[in-house]
Every structure is written in structure tokens, then in C-alpha cells.
C-alpha positions in Angstrom: 0.0 0.0 0.0 1.9 3.0 -1.3 -0.6 5.7 -0.6 -2.7 6.1 2.5 -4.7 9.1 1.3 -8.4 8.4 1.4 -7.9 5.0 3.0 -9.9 4.0 6.1 -7.6 3.0 9.0 -8.7 1.5 12.3 -6.4 1.7 15.3 -7.1 -0.2 18.5 -5.4 1.2 21.6 -5.3 4.4 19.7 -5.6 6.9 22.5 -2.0 6.8 23.7 1.5 5.7 22.9 2.2 3.9 19.6 -1.5 3.8 18.8 -2.0 7.5 19.0 1.2 8.1 17.0 -0.1 5.8 14.3 -3.5 7.4 14.2 -1.9 10.9 14.0 0.5 10.0 11.2 -2.1 8.2 9.2 -4.4 11.3 9.5 -1.5 13.5 8.3 -1.1 11.1 5.3 -4.7 11.8 4.4 -6.3 8.6 5.8 -9.8 8.6 7.4 -8.9 7.4 10.9 -11.1 5.4 13.3 -9.6 5.5 16.7 -10.7 3.0 19.4 -9.6 2.7 23.0 -11.0 1.7 26.4 -10.0 5.0 27.9 -12.8 7.5 27.2 -11.1 10.7 28.2 -7.9 9.9 26.4 -9.9 8.9 23.3 -11.9 12.1 23.4 -8.7 14.1 23.6 -7.2 12.4 20.5 -10.3 13.0 18.4 -10.5 16.6 19.5 -6.8 17.2 18.6 -7.2 15.4 15.2 -10.3 17.4 14.3 -8.7 20.6 15.4 -6.0 19.9 12.9 -8.6 19.5 10.2 -8.2 15.7 9.9 -11.1 13.3 9.2 -11.6 10.9 12.1 -14.0 9.0 14.2 -13.7 7.7 17.7 -15.4 4.8 19.4 -14.8 3.3 22.8 -14.1 -0.4 22.3 -12.8 -3.2 24.5 -10.5 -5.7 22.7 -11.2 -8.3 25.3 -14.9 -8.4 24.2 -15.6 -9.9 20.8 -18.9 -8.2 20.5 -17.3 -4.9 21.2 -14.9 -5.4 18.4 -17.6 -6.5 16.0 -19.5 -3.3 16.9 -16.4 -1.3 16.1 -16.1 -3.0 12.7 -19.8 -2.4 12.0 -19.5 1.3 13.0 -16.5 1.8 10.8 -18.3 0.4 7.8 -21.4 2.5 8.6 -19.3 5.6 8.9 -17.0 5.2 5.9 -18.2 2.3 3.9 -14.9 0.4 3.7 -11.9 -0.7 5.7 -8.4 -0.6 4.3 -6.1 -0.8 7.3 -6.5 -2.4 10.7 -3.9 -2.0 13.4 -4.4 -4.5 16.2 -2.3 -2.5 18.6 -3.9 -2.5 22.1 -1.8 -4.1 24.8 -0.9 -4.0 28.5 2.0 -4.8 30.7 1.1 -6.6 33.9 4.0 -5.4 36.1 5.1 -8.9 37.1 8.1 -9.3 39.3 9.7 -12.2 41.3 9.2 -15.9 40.6 6.4 -16.8 38.2 4.9 -19.5 40.4 4.1 -16.8 42.9 2.1 -14.7 40.4 -1.5 -14.1 41.0 -3.6 -15.9 38.3 -5.4 -12.6 37.7 -2.3 -11.2 36.2 -2.0 -14.1 33.8 -5.6 -13.8 32.9 -5.5 -10.0 32.3 -2.3 -10.2 30.2 -3.8 -12.9 27.9 -7.2 -11.3 27.7 -5.8 -8.1 26.3 -2.6 -9.0 24.5 -3.6 -12.3 23.0 -7.4 -12.6 23.0 -7.5 -8.9 22.0 -5.7 -9.8 18.8 -8.0 -12.9 18.3 -11.1 -10.8 18.7 -9.8 -8.1 16.4 -9.1 -10.7 13.7 -12.5 -12.3 14.1 -14.2 -8.9 13.9 -12.3 -7.4 10.9 -10.8 -10.2 8.8 -14.1 -11.5 7.4 -15.0 -8.0 6.3 -11.6 -7.3 4.8 -11.8 -10.6 2.9 -15.3 -10.0 1.7 -14.3 -6.6 0.3 -11.8 -8.4 -2.0 -9.6 -5.4 -2.4 -6.2 -4.3 -1.2 -6.1 -4.1 2.6 -3.6 -4.5 5.4 -3.9 -6.1 8.9 -1.1 -5.1 11.2 -0.5 -6.7 14.6 1.6 -5.0 17.2 3.8 -7.7 18.8 7.1 -7.5 20.7 10.6 -8.9 20.3 10.0 -9.8 23.9 8.3 -13.1 23.2 8.6 -13.3 19.4 12.4 -13.4 19.4 13.6 -13.5 23.0 12.5 -14.9 26.3 12.7 -12.3 29.1 12.7 -13.9 32.5 11.7 -10.7 34.3 8.4 -10.5 32.4 7.2 -14.0 31.8 3.5 -13.1 31.4 4.1 -10.4 28.8 6.6 -12.7 27.0 4.2 -15.6 26.9 1.3 -13.4 25.6 3.5 -11.9 22.8 4.9 -15.3 21.8 1.4 -16.5 21.2 0.6 -13.3 19.3 3.5 -13.9 17.0 2.3 -17.4 16.3 -1.1 -16.1 15.5 0.2 -13.3 13.3 2.5 -15.5 11.2 -0.2 -18.1 10.6 -2.7 -15.4 9.6 0.0 -14.2 7.1 0.5 -17.7 5.7 -3.3 -18.3 5.4 -3.8 -15.0 3.5 -0.9 -15.9 1.2 -2.1 -19.4 0.6 -5.6 -18.3 -0.2 -4.2 -15.6 -2.6 -6.1 -12.9 -0.6 -5.5 -9.3 -1.4 -5.4 -8.7 2.4 -1.8 -8.4 3.6 -0.6 -9.1 7.1 2.4 -7.5 9.0 4.0 -7.9 12.4 4.9 -4.6 14.0 7.6 -4.6 16.7 7.9 -1.2 18.4 11.6 -0.3 18.9 14.4 -0.8 18.5 14.7 0.5 22.1 12.2 0.6 25.0 9.3 2.7 23.7 8.4 5.8 25.7 4.7 4.9 26.2 2.2 4.4 29.0 2.4 0.6 28.9 4.2 0.6 32.2 1.1 2.2 33.8 -1.4 -0.3 32.4 -3.0 -0.8 35.8 -5.1 2.3 35.1 -7.2 0.1 32.8 -7.3 -3.0 34.8 -10.8 -4.6 34.9 -12.7 -4.8 38.2 -13.2 -8.6 37.8 -9.4 -9.1 37.9 -8.3 -7.1 40.9 -4.7 -6.8 41.7 -3.3 -8.8 44.6 -2.8 -6.4 47.5 0.3 -8.3 48.5 1.8 -8.2 45.1 5.4 -6.9 45.2 5.7 -3.4 43.8 8.1 -3.3 40.9 8.5 0.5 41.3 8.2 0.9 37.6 5.2 2.8 36.3 6.9 4.8 33.5 10.0 4.8 31.2 11.5 7.5 33.6 11.3 4.9 36.4 13.2 2.4 34.2 15.8 5.0 33.4 16.3 5.7 37.1 16.6 2.0 37.9 19.2 1.6 35.1 21.1 4.6 36.4 21.5 2.9 39.8 23.4 0.2 37.9 25.5 2.7 36.1 23.6 2.0 32.9 21.9 4.3 30.4 18.5 3.3 29.0 18.0 4.1 25.3 14.4 4.8 24.3 12.4 5.2 21.2 9.5 7.7 20.8 6.1 6.5 19.5 6.3 8.8 16.6 9.4 7.1 15.4 7.6 3.7 15.5 4.7 5.1 13.5 7.0 6.6 10.8 9.0 3.3 10.5 5.7 1.3 10.3 4.3 3.3 7.4 7.6 3.2 5.6 7.7 -0.6 5.9 4.1 -1.0 4.9 4.8 0.9 1.7 7.4 -1.7 1.0 5.0 -4.6 1.8 7.1 -5.9 4.6 5.9 -8.6 7.0 8.6 -8.0 9.5 8.2 -4.4 10.6 11.1 -4.7 13.1 13.6 -2.0 13.7 16.7 -3.4 15.2 19.9 -2.3 16.9 23.2 -4.1 17.0 22.5 -5.3 20.5 19.1 -6.8 19.5 20.5 -8.4 16.4 23.2 -10.1 18.4 20.6 -11.3 20.9 18.4 -12.7 18.2 21.3 -14.4 16.5 22.5 -15.9 19.7 19.1 -17.4 20.5 18.8 -18.8 17.0 22.2 -20.5 17.3 21.2 -22.0 20.6 18.1 -23.6 19.0 20.0 -24.8 15.9 22.8 -26.2 17.9 20.6 -27.6 20.7 22.7 -25.7 23.2 21.4 -24.8 26.7 20.5 -21.1 26.7 21.6 -18.6 29.2 19.5 -15.7 30.6 19.6 -12.5 28.5 20.8 -9.2 29.8 17.6 -7.7 31.1 19.0 -4.4 32.2 
């Protein structure tokens, strides 16, 4: 997809972070943007800002953990604009895990999989039938993570597991679309190459009432990228970060080149990916990655 002008783009988790950056850049490119999120105030702010800049957009509160909510979003998009050309399954949370995984509250596991994994499944179920039925060029983009897709990070086992599942789902969706000769393209987006300066470290603000946090859960002390930077500084290390706008710019550039792997890398990340692949190919026992 070389030109986004006039295209209808749906972004889940679009009220903050990478989602907001994607929605904003797509609008600047001339797309008609449908922004969805579970946070009403943040969603209203995005729509207000986009409209103030003269962009065509539509906002709808939607919950990726609810299949009916996602189908309602797809229906509303078609009613509003008559077509769908781009879908960014972008919503995600961090569960703030810490310590040994056998001590984690099952609610943390449930919440992580509900949003990160089932959220993608519900988005696929809601939008893919409509994209296929249109029988025209369209693109379905899933926001995954190198943490899970490429590397196992022992300090975030829940997040890692959810994103490993997401990558399996995304690649199989890609293969099925290719095998069926569908005009719908699929891409895997990996925000980076460094830690993205987003609100994912403060995901507890959107935690559902039916999965309350364990009051005895250890506090990781990290609710923002700044907290991570401070922790790294204690170890004499500097944390490199990536801004959401950089992720959005890279994503659209790669979509124009019809890339499946939308994965900006650094020399450090390439070395880590290469090392893990060699362990697998050589059946060598792995060692824990550098998580700082």
C-alpha cells in the first residue's frame, strides 16, 4: 500500500503511545482514521486534537477483550466510511510482574492474555471477514514484541508468553492469507528498537474490576519509562528509548514496501536474536539474556 490518502484506517489502543502516533501520522497522510480505545477521556482528547488539525476521524470506545465490542467497532467503521483498508491491532498491556512466576496471581496471567492475546484474536474475528469480503487491497497489522517473538525475558514471563502467542497467530494469519491468494496483507509490527516511551508501564489504570490486583503483590516500582531510566542509572547504565512517533514513521515506511517483519533493530538486539537462533539450531542450553 503505497498511498494512505483516502484509506480508512482503524487503530485499537489508539488513544495513547504507539496507537496515538499511528493514528496521527495516518491522518496526516490523508487517511480517514477510526480511533478506538478503552479510555474514554484519552480517546476524546485524541479525536479533539485530530479534528482541530482538520483531519477526518471518528472515535469509538471499544474493548478488545470483548468480541462483541470489536464487531460493533467494525460495523460502526463500515457505517461511517463504507470500507476498511487498514487495521492496526495495537492494544496491549504490561502486567507489572516481578519475582518468581509460580508466585504470580492468576489474575495477572488472565489479564495479560485477555488483552494482549485474546485482544488480537477478537480483532481478527471482527475485521478479517469484512476485509476478505471486500476483496480489495487491505492491510492487517498486529503490534507484537521482540520480547516473546524473538527473545524470552525472565523478568516479564506473562508479557513474554502473551506476545509469543501473538507472533504465532500473526505468522499463521499471514500464511493463510498468502495461501488463499487474498488481497489482504498481514504484517507484524515490533515497536523499537529500544524501549518505547509509552504508557504501557502504567497499564494498571485500565485493569478490569473482575481481575483485581493482589494487594500483597510486590511493587516493581516501575510505572513509566522514567522509572526504568532511574533504575538503570542505579546500575550505572543508560536506557536508550524510542519515541512512539518514530515507531509510526517506520511502520508506514515498511508498509509501503509490503514488509511482513516491521522490526527496527539495533546491533544489540540483532546479536541477541542471532545468539538465541544459534542455541536452537545447535541444541545448546540457553543462558539468561541481559535484562538491564
